[in-house]
C-alpha positions as CSV (number, residue, x, y, z in Angstrom):
1,X,-0.1,0.0,-0.1
2,X,1.6,3.3,-1.2
3,X,1.9,5.9,1.4
4,X,-0.3,9.0,1.2
5,X,1.4,11.8,-0.2
6,X,2.0,15.0,1.6
7,X,1.6,18.7,0.3
8,X,5.6,18.9,-0.1
9,X,5.4,16.2,-2.2
10,X,4.3,18.2,-5.1
11,X,7.0,20.8,-4.8
12,X,8.4,19.7,-8.0
13,X,5.5,21.5,-9.5
14,X,7.2,25.0,-8.2
15,X,10.6,24.3,-9.9
16,X,8.9,23.3,-13.0
17,X,6.9,26.3,-13.1
18,X,9.5,28.3,-12.2
19,X,11.7,27.4,-15.4
20,X,8.7,28.3,-17.5
21,X,7.9,31.6,-16.0
22,X,11.4,32.5,-16.5
23,X,11.0,31.6,-20.0
24,X,8.1,33.9,-20.4
25,X,9.2,37.0,-18.0
26,X,12.8,36.9,-16.7
27,X,12.0,38.8,-13.8
28,X,10.1,35.9,-12.2
29,X,13.8,34.7,-11.7
30,X,13.7,36.5,-8.4
31,X,11.6,33.8,-7.2
32,X,14.5,31.5,-7.1
33,X,15.8,33.2,-4.2
34,X,13.4,31.3,-2.1
35,X,15.4,27.9,-3.1
36,X,18.6,29.8,-1.8
37,X,17.0,31.2,1.3
38,X,14.8,28.4,2.9
39,X,17.7,25.7,2.9
40,X,19.8,28.1,4.8
41,X,16.9,29.0,7.2
42,X,16.1,25.3,7.9
43,X,19.7,24.3,8.4
44,X,20.4,27.1,10.6
45,X,17.1,27.0,12.6
46,X,16.8,23.3,12.9
47,X,20.4,21.9,12.2
48,X,19.1,19.6,9.6
49,X,18.7,18.7,5.9
50,X,14.8,18.7,5.9
51,X,14.8,21.1,2.7
52,X,16.9,18.4,0.9
53,X,15.1,15.5,2.1
54,X,11.5,16.8,2.1
55,X,11.2,20.2,0.3
56,X,13.4,20.3,-2.7
57,X,11.3,20.7,-5.7
58,X,14.1,20.1,-7.9
59,X,15.3,16.7,-6.2
60,X,11.8,15.5,-6.8
61,X,11.6,16.7,-10.3
62,X,14.6,14.6,-11.1
63,X,13.6,11.5,-9.2
64,X,10.2,11.8,-11.2
65,X,12.2,12.2,-14.6
66,X,14.7,9.4,-13.6
67,X,12.6,7.1,-12.0
68,X,8.6,7.5,-13.1
69,X,9.7,8.4,-16.5
70,X,12.6,6.2,-17.1
71,X,15.2,8.6,-18.4
72,X,17.8,7.6,-15.9
73,X,20.3,4.6,-16.3
74,X,20.5,4.3,-12.6
75,X,24.1,3.8,-12.4
76,X,26.2,4.8,-9.6
77,X,28.5,7.9,-10.0
78,X,32.5,7.5,-10.0
79,X,33.8,7.7,-6.5
80,X,35.7,10.9,-7.5
81,X,32.6,12.5,-7.9
82,X,31.4,11.8,-4.4
83,X,34.7,12.8,-3.0
84,X,34.3,15.7,-0.5
85,X,37.1,17.3,-2.7
86,X,34.8,17.7,-5.6
87,X,31.8,18.6,-3.7
88,X,33.6,21.3,-1.8
89,X,35.7,22.3,-5.2
90,X,32.6,22.6,-7.0
91,X,30.8,24.4,-4.2
92,X,33.8,27.2,-4.5
93,X,33.6,27.3,-8.0
94,X,29.7,27.6,-8.1
95,X,29.7,30.6,-5.4
96,X,32.6,32.2,-7.5
97,X,30.6,32.3,-10.3
98,X,27.8,33.4,-8.2
99,X,29.6,36.3,-6.8
100,X,30.7,37.3,-10.4
101,X,27.3,37.3,-11.2
102,X,26.4,39.9,-8.5
103,X,29.3,41.9,-9.4
104,X,27.9,42.3,-12.8
105,X,24.7,43.2,-11.3
106,X,26.1,45.7,-9.7
107,X,28.1,47.3,-12.6
108,X,24.7,47.5,-14.3
109,X,23.2,49.1,-11.1
110,X,25.8,51.7,-11.1
111,X,25.5,52.5,-14.6
112,X,28.9,51.0,-15.4
113,X,27.5,48.7,-18.2
114,X,24.5,48.3,-20.2
115,X,21.8,45.5,-19.4
116,X,22.7,42.5,-21.0
117,X,19.6,40.7,-22.1
118,X,21.3,37.3,-22.0
119,X,21.1,33.9,-20.2
120,X,24.8,32.4,-19.7
121,X,24.6,28.5,-20.0
122,X,27.2,26.3,-18.3
123,X,29.0,29.6,-17.0
124,X,30.2,29.7,-21.0
125,X,27.5,30.2,-23.7
126,X,25.5,33.3,-23.9
127,X,22.1,32.9,-25.4
128,X,19.7,35.8,-26.2
129,X,16.8,35.9,-23.9
130,X,15.7,39.3,-24.9
131,X,11.7,37.9,-25.3
132,X,11.6,37.3,-21.6
133,X,12.1,41.0,-20.7
134,X,9.4,43.5,-21.0
135,X,10.8,46.5,-19.2
136,X,10.6,47.3,-15.4
137,X,9.7,50.2,-13.3
138,X,12.9,49.5,-11.5
139,X,16.5,50.0,-12.4
140,X,18.0,47.7,-15.2
141,X,20.0,46.3,-12.6
142,X,16.8,44.3,-11.2
143,X,16.7,42.7,-14.7
144,X,20.3,42.3,-14.9
145,X,20.1,40.2,-11.6
146,X,17.0,38.2,-12.9
147,X,18.9,37.3,-16.0
148,X,22.0,36.3,-14.0
149,X,20.1,34.5,-11.4
150,X,18.1,32.4,-14.1
151,X,21.2,31.4,-15.5
152,X,22.5,29.7,-12.4
153,X,19.2,28.3,-12.0
154,X,18.8,26.7,-15.7
155,X,22.5,26.0,-15.6
156,X,22.4,23.8,-12.6
157,X,18.9,22.2,-13.9
158,X,20.8,21.2,-16.9
159,X,23.6,19.4,-15.2
160,X,21.2,17.7,-13.1
161,X,19.3,16.6,-15.9
162,X,22.6,15.4,-17.6
163,X,23.0,13.5,-14.2
164,X,20.0,12.0,-14.4
165,X,20.6,10.3,-18.0
166,X,24.1,9.2,-16.9
167,X,23.7,8.1,-13.5
168,X,21.0,7.7,-10.8
169,X,17.8,10.2,-10.6
170,X,19.3,12.3,-7.8
171,X,23.0,12.2,-8.6
172,X,22.7,15.8,-8.6
173,X,22.1,16.3,-5.0
174,X,25.1,14.4,-4.2
175,X,27.4,17.6,-5.1
176,X,24.5,20.2,-5.1
177,X,26.2,23.6,-3.7
178,X,23.2,24.3,-1.4
179,X,23.0,20.7,-0.2
180,X,26.8,21.0,0.8
181,X,26.4,24.2,2.3
182,X,23.6,23.2,4.6
183,X,25.6,20.0,5.2
184,X,28.6,22.0,6.6
185,X,25.8,24.2,8.6
186,X,24.5,21.3,10.0
187,X,28.1,19.9,11.0
188,X,29.0,23.3,12.6
189,X,25.8,23.4,14.5
190,X,26.6,19.7,15.8
191,X,29.8,20.4,16.9
192,X,28.8,23.7,18.6
193,X,26.1,21.6,20.3
194,X,28.5,19.1,21.6
195,X,30.9,21.6,22.8
196,X,27.9,23.2,24.9
197,X,26.9,20.0,26.2
198,X,30.6,19.7,27.7
199,X,30.7,22.8,29.5
């Protein structure tokens, strides 16, 4: 007998809708900040990875595509991809690219460079995305952040989809930057808790 599904089992709809909305109007990309903030809030507040285990719509989407739709080869990832060196290295690289995106956004806010209506895939390929920008009453920097953030979200989704095909459905989760970050937060909280209990 199948367990009754909870409301959070349908959060994959949010992830899919987010990608579609960003294709229609780039300003919807700001909604992706929820996926950045919630894991941090939960891990800091609760000291666990409940977001990754229950509330990650992207993980659910990967599981559904790989499992229910059979797109996954269901093979194990190479050991080096599971190593902490690779995970931490990818985390550093990911956040370096993220802060570079923030810097470019700052330059547009400051009027030192024009708005670039492009999405950068895999941190390399610039794809024109002008149809998704319909203007805003705010600074061009608001739109620049949206283009940059959507680039990050779409790139990570593409990487995750490739991992679905090559390996197990949720292989992306092994070295997901947010998953690694929340894991580090949980470890730090557990160390602090154990130190406090010894005092």
